[in-house]
C-alpha positions in Angstrom: 77.1 85.0 189.5 77.7 86.7 192.5 74.2 87.9 192.9 73.5 84.6 195.4 76.2 85.8 197.8 75.0 89.7 197.8 71.8 88.4 199.0 73.3 86.3 201.5 75.8 89.3 202.8 73.9 92.4 202.0 76.5 94.4 203.5 79.6 93.0 202.0 81.2 95.7 199.2 81.1 93.6 195.7 82.6 95.0 193.0 81.9 93.2 189.3 84.8 94.3 187.0 84.2 95.0 183.5 80.7 94.6 183.1 80.4 94.4 179.1 76.2 93.8 179.0 72.9 95.7 179.8 71.3 92.5 181.0 74.1 92.2 183.6 73.9 96.0 184.8 70.0 95.6 185.0 70.7 92.5 187.1 72.7 94.5 189.1 70.7 97.3 189.6 67.6 95.0 190.2 69.4 93.2 192.8 70.5 96.4 194.7 67.2 98.3 194.6 65.1 95.2 195.5 67.4 93.3 198.1 69.4 96.6 199.5 72.7 95.1 198.3 75.7 96.8 198.1 76.9 95.8 194.4 78.9 97.9 192.3 79.9 97.9 188.7 83.1 98.7 186.9 82.8 99.9 183.5 86.1 100.1 181.1 86.0 103.1 178.1 86.1 100.4 175.6 83.1 98.9 176.1 81.1 102.4 176.5 82.3 103.8 173.1 82.8 100.6 170.9 80.6 98.0 169.6 81.2 94.3 168.0 80.5 96.0 164.8 83.5 98.0 165.4 85.7 95.1 165.9 84.7 93.8 162.6 86.5 97.4 160.9 89.6 97.5 163.4 90.4 94.1 164.4 92.8 95.9 167.0 89.6 96.4 169.3 89.4 93.0 169.6 89.1 92.4 173.5 88.0 90.3 176.5 85.4 90.5 177.4 84.4 91.0 173.7 82.7 94.6 173.0 78.9 93.8 172.4 75.8 95.4 170.8 75.4 99.5 170.1 72.3 99.0 172.7 74.7 97.5 175.2 77.4 100.2 174.8 74.2 102.7 175.2 72.9 101.3 178.1 76.3 101.2 179.6 76.9 104.9 179.2 73.7 105.8 180.2 74.6 104.7 184.0 77.3 107.2 184.0 
């Protein structure tokens, strides 16, 4: 991932697109807090409001990166 480069160049503005997992968001938050880096996240609406269970009911919701768990969506919504 980009985190080693962010640590090496803490003043560089880095944007991670399409964050869909809570663990990725937590790692970015942790790195920004501990190493004073400048990593930003792009969250997409479908990853905030739909989950992998919704794809089973409506295959039109299939996307890339794939929809994740309800817990992931809830965590990402909490970042707003």
